[in-house]
C-alpha positions in Angstrom: 41.0 -7.7 -16.4 39.9 -9.5 -19.5 42.6 -10.9 -21.8 41.2 -8.9 -24.8 41.6 -5.7 -22.7 45.2 -6.6 -21.8 46.0 -7.3 -25.5 44.5 -3.9 -26.5 46.6 -2.2 -23.8 49.8 -4.0 -24.9 49.1 -3.2 -28.6 48.6 0.4 -27.7 52.0 0.5 -26.0 53.7 -1.5 -28.7 54.3 1.5 -30.9 57.2 4.0 -30.5 55.2 7.2 -30.5 52.4 5.9 -28.2 55.0 4.5 -25.8 56.8 7.8 -25.8 53.6 9.7 -25.2 52.6 7.4 -22.4 56.0 7.8 -20.7 55.9 11.6 -21.1 52.5 11.6 -19.4 53.8 9.4 -16.6 56.5 12.0 -16.0 54.0 14.8 -16.1 51.7 13.5 -13.5 48.0 14.1 -12.8 48.0 17.7 -14.3 48.4 16.1 -17.7 49.3 17.9 -20.9 47.4 19.4 -23.8 47.5 17.2 -26.9 49.4 20.0 -28.8 52.2 20.0 -26.2 52.5 16.3 -26.4 52.8 16.4 -30.2 55.3 19.2 -30.0 57.4 17.5 -27.3 57.6 14.3 -29.4 57.9 16.1 -32.7 54.8 14.5 -34.1 52.1 16.0 -36.4 49.1 17.0 -34.1 46.5 15.0 -36.1 48.7 11.9 -36.0 49.3 12.4 -32.2 45.5 12.7 -31.7 45.0 9.3 -33.3 47.8 7.8 -31.0 46.3 9.4 -27.9 42.8 8.1 -28.9 44.2 4.5 -29.1 45.9 4.9 -25.6 42.5 6.2 -24.3 40.6 3.3 -25.8 43.0 1.0 -24.0 42.3 2.7 -20.7 45.9 3.8 -20.3 45.2 7.6 -20.5 42.1 9.8 -20.1 41.2 13.1 -21.6 39.3 16.3 -20.6 38.6 19.5 -22.4 39.5 23.0 -21.2 38.0 25.4 -23.6 39.5 24.5 -27.0 42.3 22.3 -25.6 42.1 18.6 -24.9 44.3 17.5 -22.0 45.6 14.0 -21.5 46.9 12.3 -18.3 47.6 8.7 -17.2 44.6 6.6 -16.3 46.1 5.1 -13.2 43.2 2.7 -12.6 43.7 1.2 -16.1 47.4 1.1 -15.8 47.2 -0.5 -12.4 44.8 -3.2 -13.8 47.3 -4.0 -16.6 50.2 -4.2 -14.1 48.2 -6.4 -11.7 47.2 -8.8 -14.5 50.8 -9.1 -15.7 52.2 -9.7 -12.3 49.4 -11.5 -10.4 51.1 -14.9 -10.4 54.7 -13.7 -10.0 56.8 -16.0 -7.8 53.7 -17.3 -6.1 52.7 -13.7 -5.2 55.6 -13.4 -2.8 55.3 -9.8 -1.3 59.1 -9.7 -0.8 59.5 -9.3 -4.6 57.9 -5.9 -4.8 59.9 -2.7 -4.1 63.1 -4.2 -5.7 63.5 -6.7 -2.8 64.2 -10.0 -4.4 63.4 -13.2 -2.6 66.3 -15.6 -2.2 64.1 -18.5 -2.9 62.7 -17.2 -6.2 65.2 -17.9 -8.9 62.7 -16.9 -11.6 62.7 -13.3 -10.4 66.4 -12.7 -10.5 
């Protein structure tokens, strides 16, 4: 993942409403939610929510699709995975024991 893409993704998440929308969509799973329901759940004006969702989509953190007049959003797991992989690729010399909440005894940086 290119550093400019990482920066765009982190900037998208570095705002309270967008972060809340992202976390809501993580909880919702692959079925996603219509933009109006996301706005309602977060008590945000629908047009404002649409701008926030568009920024998350440009950052490859969510994707959208249309069902008649509704636009649904769900987590883009590929983009999210690329961001997480970039952020953690050099963690503790890529010690596989770190993942899954299993800390390595010889990795004081990961405590």
